[in-house]
KEFIVO-681395 format. One line per 4 residues: number of its first residue (from 1); their letters; for each residue x, y, z of N, C-alpha, C. Coordinates in steps of 0.05 Angstrom, whole numbers. Layout:
BEGIN
NUM	a	X:Y:Z:X:Y:Z:X:Y:Z; ...
% end
This chain:
BEGIN
1	mvti	17:-23:1:1:-1:-2:18:26:-1; 5:46:-9:23:71:-10:3:95:-5; 16:118:5:3:140:12:7:163:-14; -13:172:-27:-10:191:-47:-22:220:-42
5	rcge	-11:240:-48:-22:265:-44:-27:274:-73; -54:286:-77:-62:297:-103:-77:323:-96; -62:342:-101:-71:368:-92:-75:370:-60; -97:374:-50:-104:378:-23:-114:350:-10
9	qkle	-115:332:-31:-124:304:-21:-100:288:-11; -102:275:12:-83:254:21:-96:228:22; -87:210:1:-99:186:-2:-81:162:13; -89:152:34:-77:131:47:-83:102:40
13	nvel	-64:85:44:-68:55:41:-79:48:14; -69:61:-6:-77:56:-34:-63:29:-43; -82:12:-51:-72:-15:-59:-67:-17:-92; -85:-1:-104:-81:-3:-135:-86:26:-147
17	vcfd	-69:32:-165:-69:56:-180:-72:53:-209; -95:63:-219:-108:58:-245:-105:80:-261; -87:75:-285:-86:99:-301:-97:94:-331; -109:115:-340:-116:117:-370:-89:118:-385
21	kdgt	-92:113:-407:-68:113:-426:-64:139:-440; -80:145:-462:-75:168:-479:-84:194:-466; -68:210:-466:-74:239:-455:-69:239:-426; -60:215:-414:-56:212:-385:-27:208:-381
25	iltl	-17:185:-392:13:183:-391:23:182:-418; 9:180:-439:21:183:-466:9:204:-482; 25:221:-499:15:241:-515:-1:227:-540; -17:242:-553:-33:231:-578:-21:229:-601
29	dmyi	6:235:-603:21:243:-630:23:216:-644; 25:193:-632:29:167:-645:5:158:-664; -15:170:-659:-39:161:-673:-40:173:-701; -26:196:-705:-27:208:-734:-16:187:-754
33	pvme	9:178:-752:17:158:-773:-1:134:-773; -11:126:-752:-30:104:-750:-57:109:-770; -69:132:-763:-93:138:-780:-88:141:-809; -65:150:-815:-56:154:-843:-53:129:-857
37	krak	-39:109:-843:-33:86:-855:-58:68:-857; -74:68:-837:-102:56:-838:-117:64:-864; -119:92:-867:-135:102:-891:-119:92:-919; -91:96:-917:-81:84:-943:-85:57:-950
41	lllq	-85:40:-930:-88:12:-932:-113:4:-941; -133:17:-930:-163:16:-938:-170:20:-966; -156:43:-976:-158:53:-1002:-146:33:-1020; -123:20:-1013:-109:-2:-1029:-126:-25:-1030
45	kygl	-135:-34:-1008:-147:-61:-1004:-175:-64:-1019; -191:-40:-1018:-217:-39:-1031:-218:-22:-1056; -196:-14:-1066:-195:1:-1089:-212:28:-1089; -210:41:-1067:-223:64:-1064:-213:91:-1079
49	keds	-229:112:-1084:-220:134:-1096:-202:151:-1076; -186:168:-1086:-170:184:-1067:-184:202:-1048; -209:210:-1059:-222:227:-1040:-233:215:-1016; -235:188:-1015:-245:172:-993:-224:174:-970
53	yndi	-198:185:-977:-179:184:-957:-185:205:-935; -194:227:-947:-203:250:-925:-224:239:-908; -244:227:-918:-268:216:-903:-262:195:-881; -241:179:-891:-231:159:-871:-215:170:-847
57	vslm	-196:187:-853:-179:198:-830:-198:216:-813; -219:231:-824:-235:249:-809:-251:229:-791; -260:209:-801:-276:189:-784:-263:178:-762; -237:174:-763:-219:165:-744:-208:188:-724
61	glnp	-209:209:-731:-202:233:-714:-180:250:-722; -171:249:-747:-150:267:-755:-161:289:-780; -153:312:-776:-160:333:-792:-143:330:-818; -153:325:-843:-140:318:-866:-128:342:-876
65	ethe	-133:368:-869:-121:389:-879:-99:401:-865; -101:397:-839:-78:407:-819:-60:384:-811; -69:359:-816:-55:332:-807:-50:332:-774; -70:347:-762:-71:348:-732:-94:331:-722
69	iilg	-91:322:-695:-111:306:-685:-132:324:-678; -158:318:-683:-183:332:-676:-189:327:-645; -181:347:-631:-185:344:-600:-213:340:-592; -220:324:-578:-251:319:-572:-264:307:-591
73	gpih	-252:296:-614:-263:283:-635:-263:255:-631; -265:237:-655:-266:209:-655:-243:195:-643; -220:210:-640:-196:195:-631:-201:185:-603; -222:193:-589:-227:188:-562:-246:167:-559
77	ierv	-257:158:-580:-277:136:-583:-260:109:-583; -272:87:-568:-259:62:-567:-253:52:-597; -230:36:-596:-221:22:-622:-243:9:-633; -257:-8:-620:-278:-27:-632:-300:-9:-645
81	eiih	-309:13:-633:-327:28:-647:-315:41:-672; -293:50:-673:-279:61:-697:-281:39:-720; -277:14:-711:-278:-8:-732:-304:-10:-743; -326:-8:-723:-351:-12:-734:-361:14:-752
85	rtre	-350:38:-743:-357:62:-759:-343:57:-786; -321:48:-792:-306:42:-814:-325:24:-830; -331:5:-821:-346:-15:-835:-373:-1:-847; -387:14:-830:-410:27:-839:-405:45:-862
89	ylrt	-381:61:-860:-373:77:-880:-370:64:-907; -354:40:-904:-350:24:-929:-375:15:-940; -396:8:-924:-422:1:-933:-437:22:-949; -429:46:-945:-443:70:-961:-428:70:-989
93	lsin	-406:55:-991:-394:53:-1018:-401:27:-1032; -420:13:-1018:-428:-16:-1026:-406:-34:-1024; -390:-36:-1002:-368:-54:-998:-378:-65:-971; -381:-90:-971:-393:-105:-948:-369:-121:-936
97	stve	-352:-105:-921:-330:-116:-907:-340:-124:-882; -328:-141:-865:-335:-150:-840:-316:-136:-818; -328:-137:-796:-312:-125:-770:-285:-139:-767; -286:-166:-772:-262:-182:-768:-239:-171:-792
101	diae	-250:-167:-815:-233:-158:-837:-219:-131:-831; -235:-113:-818:-224:-86:-813:-207:-87:-787; -215:-103:-767:-198:-107:-745:-171:-120:-753; -171:-138:-771:-147:-150:-781:-126:-129:-793
105	lfde	-141:-110:-809:-127:-88:-823:-114:-68:-805; -128:-63:-784:-119:-47:-764:-95:-61:-747; -96:-83:-744:-76:-99:-733:-51:-98:-746; -55:-101:-775:-31:-101:-793:-17:-74:-791
109	vdhm	-34:-51:-790:-20:-25:-786:-5:-24:-761; -17:-33:-739:-1:-33:-714:27:-46:-719; 29:-64:-735:55:-77:-739:75:-62:-760; 59:-44:-773:77:-29:-793:89:-2:-781
113	vdfp	73:8:-762:85:33:-750:107:31:-734; 125:45:-737:152:47:-717:146:62:-693; 131:50:-675:125:65:-653:145:81:-638; 169:69:-634:189:84:-622:194:113:-630
117	dhvk	190:118:-656:194:141:-669:170:163:-665; 146:151:-652:126:168:-648:113:169:-620; 118:151:-605:105:147:-580:122:164:-560; 109:181:-545:121:199:-525:102:196:-499
121	sleg	121:195:-476:105:200:-451:103:226:-442; 82:232:-428:82:260:-417:105:267:-398; 109:292:-397:132:299:-379:127:291:-350; 149:281:-339:147:275:-309:132:249:-302
125	iqgv	119:236:-320:103:214:-313:120:191:-306; 141:186:-317:157:161:-312:166:162:-281; 173:189:-274:184:190:-245:160:180:-225; 134:189:-233:112:179:-215:106:149:-215
129	leki	111:141:-238:107:110:-240:128:94:-226; 153:106:-226:174:89:-213:171:93:-183; 160:112:-173:155:115:-142:134:96:-134; 111:93:-151:90:76:-145:98:47:-146
133	rnsd	116:42:-167:128:13:-172:146:4:-147; 159:22:-138:175:19:-115:162:13:-87; 134:18:-86:117:13:-65:104:-13:-69; 89:-22:-53:75:-46:-57:47:-47:-70
137	aklv	41:-23:-80:17:-19:-95:18:-29:-120; -5:-36:-130:-8:-48:-161:-13:-23:-178; -1:-25:-202:-3:-8:-224:-17:-19:-248; -38:-7:-258:-54:-15:-280:-59:7:-302
141	vvth	-61:-2:-325:-69:16:-346:-95:4:-357; -114:21:-362:-143:14:-368:-146:31:-392; -150:21:-417:-155:40:-440:-174:26:-457; -187:47:-477:-202:37:-495:-193:27:-520
145	dste	-164:31:-519:-148:20:-543:-150:-10:-542; -140:-26:-562:-138:-57:-559:-113:-62:-542; -114:-83:-528:-94:-92:-510:-66:-92:-525; -64:-108:-545:-35:-113:-555:-22:-87:-567
149	paak	-37:-70:-581:-25:-42:-586:-17:-24:-564; -34:-26:-543:-30:-9:-519:-6:-21:-508; -1:-46:-504:23:-57:-492:47:-48:-511; 43:-48:-535:68:-43:-552:74:-12:-548
153	qlas	55:5:-548:61:32:-545:74:38:-519; 65:27:-496:77:31:-470:105:21:-472; 110:-2:-482:137:-13:-486:156:5:-499; 145:19:-523:160:37:-538:168:64:-523
157	aglf	150:71:-502:156:93:-487:173:85:-460; 182:61:-461:195:52:-438:182:48:-411; 155:44:-415:135:47:-388:126:19:-385; 124:-2:-402:108:-23:-397:117:-40:-371
161	dyfd	142:-39:-368:149:-59:-341:141:-47:-315; 133:-22:-318:123:-12:-290:96:-22:-284; 80:-34:-303:52:-40:-297:51:-71:-293; 34:-78:-270:22:-104:-267:5:-114:-287
165	lvlg	-8:-99:-299:-31:-106:-317:-37:-85:-335; -41:-89:-360:-51:-72:-383:-78:-87:-395; -98:-67:-389:-127:-79:-400:-132:-60:-423; -138:-74:-447:-150:-58:-467:-176:-67:-472
169	ldid	-191:-56:-492:-218:-64:-499:-215:-76:-526; -219:-100:-526:-216:-121:-548:-246:-127:-557; -248:-139:-582:-272:-145:-592:-287:-169:-573; -267:-184:-561:-277:-208:-543:-272:-201:-516
173	spyh	-269:-175:-507:-264:-173:-478:-287:-177:-461; -279:-190:-437:-305:-199:-419:-314:-177:-400; -312:-150:-409:-318:-128:-394:-328:-107:-413; -346:-87:-402:-356:-66:-420:-337:-42:-416
177	akpa	-342:-21:-434:-326:2:-438:-331:20:-415; -312:38:-411:-319:62:-392:-343:78:-403; -358:86:-386:-357:91:-357:-368:69:-339; -373:44:-352:-384:20:-338:-358:18:-318
181	pdml	-366:5:-295:-342:-4:-276:-328:-29:-279; -334:-40:-302:-324:-68:-307:-292:-70:-307; -277:-51:-320:-251:-54:-328:-238:-49:-300; -245:-31:-284:-231:-28:-256:-236:-51:-238
185	qyac	-259:-60:-240:-268:-85:-223:-253:-106:-229; -251:-112:-258:-237:-135:-268:-205:-133:-259; -196:-112:-261:-166:-109:-256:-160:-117:-224; -180:-105:-210:-176:-110:-179:-180:-140:-175
189	kiln	-200:-151:-189:-202:-180:-182:-178:-197:-192; -166:-191:-215:-142:-207:-223:-120:-202:-204; -115:-175:-194:-94:-170:-179:-99:-172:-148; -121:-184:-143:-127:-186:-115:-128:-160:-97
193	advs	-139:-140:-109:-137:-113:-96:-166:-104:-88; -170:-91:-66:-195:-79:-56:-202:-56:-73; -226:-55:-89:-230:-37:-106:-237:-9:-89; -243:-9:-64:-247:14:-49:-220:29:-41
197	ksiv	-199:12:-45:-174:23:-40:-159:28:-65; -176:31:-87:-162:41:-112:-167:67:-120; -148:77:-135:-155:107:-146:-150:104:-176; -165:124:-192:-165:126:-217:-155:154:-229
201	igdd	-137:153:-246:-126:177:-260:-128:179:-288; -144:199:-297:-151:201:-329:-155:227:-337; -160:231:-363:-163:258:-375:-193:261:-386; -209:239:-381:-235:237:-393:-255:232:-367
205	drdm	-278:247:-367:-295:243:-348:-305:215:-347; -302:198:-369:-312:173:-366:-293:156:-351; -269:165:-347:-250:151:-330:-260:157:-300; -268:180:-296:-278:188:-267:-305:171:-261
209	lmgk	-320:171:-280:-347:153:-277:-340:124:-273; -321:113:-286:-314:86:-282:-309:79:-255; -288:99:-244:-281:96:-216:-304:100:-195; -322:121:-201:-344:125:-183:-364:100:-182
213	naga	-369:91:-207:-386:65:-211:-377:42:-199; -347:39:-194:-335:13:-186:-333:18:-153; -333:40:-144:-332:48:-118:-303:52:-109; -285:66:-125:-258:70:-122:-255:95:-98
217	msci	-231:93:-85:-228:111:-63:-230:141:-74; -217:145:-99:-218:173:-109:-213:171:-139; -219:191:-152:-216:196:-180:-202:221:-186; -182:220:-199:-168:246:-204:-167:253:-234
221	gvlt	-175:272:-239:-175:285:-267:-149:298:-272; -139:297:-298:-114:313:-308:-121:326:-334; -108:350:-338:-116:366:-361:-94:365:-385; -84:341:-386:-62:338:-408:-75:323:-432
225	gkdk	-102:318:-432:-113:303:-455:-139:314:-465; -161:299:-463:-185:306:-477:-201:328:-462; -208:323:-437:-229:343:-426:-214:367:-411; -231:388:-414:-221:411:-398:-235:410:-370
229	eael	-224:427:-352:-233:427:-325:-265:425:-321; -279:441:-334:-307:441:-331:-320:414:-338; -307:399:-355:-316:375:-365:-312:349:-348; -293:353:-331:-285:334:-310:-304:335:-285
233	knad	-328:334:-292:-349:338:-268:-348:319:-247; -338:294:-251:-342:272:-232:-313:270:-217; -294:286:-223:-268:281:-212:-269:293:-183; -255:279:-165:-253:287:-135:-230:311:-134
237	viln	-216:310:-152:-193:332:-153:-182:331:-179; -172:355:-190:-164:359:-215:-133:371:-217; -118:359:-230:-91:366:-231:-80:373:-259; -62:391:-263:-53:399:-288:-43:373:-302
241	sase	-27:356:-288:-15:334:-298:-10:312:-279; -11:285:-287:-11:262:-268:21:266:-250; 37:281:-267:64:286:-254:62:302:-225; 41:315:-222:38:328:-197:31:312:-174
245	mkl	24:285:-176:19:267:-156:46:264:-138; 41:265:-112:64:265:-93:60:239:-76; 83:224:-75:86:201:-59:105:203:-36
% end
């Protein structure tokens, strides 16, 4: 167990610390080449016209004109849902692809992207993770990305070994997406931790609601990702960054 200070909160006897991934411990930059490669591969696979490229990257959360991520856009939707949306878009072009076909193409892109060139951890986060790792508290990542690419990204940032468990949202996952309590409850069950002695750190109010719905000790919002302070309505405390956590 560990004692953690977040702003004016003093959280004692914490057994498990649950982090969101994107916008909380990693920047979103890595998704730019991923979305671009997905769109190009879809054009190639299905013989689509070039103007479909802009539609596809927009659907995934990239501004085709500026080549920047659309903050608050589809980038924050779970990967499984993006796969379904891609299938529906293809159907508007009379292409009857399956969810499995598109998921396989997405997986192919994950193996094509040289993540070490693009994955970046947020400033100061590694020091926080190291201190928690040196305590006897458990460390978990819970993300709406799929498990395998999430683990690969964390490894590319040099952070994977800090975590006892990385939980992604896969097509066959035995739990529901945030804000359902499932992912946190599942992590606590696997790691034999008391959910009432867990804390959740994330950049999205869905992270906060997951923690609230599961009965977590505290939910800490951070301003390094998706939501602004006013949108983190269910946070117990809001920090500029997870690096402000004190142990």
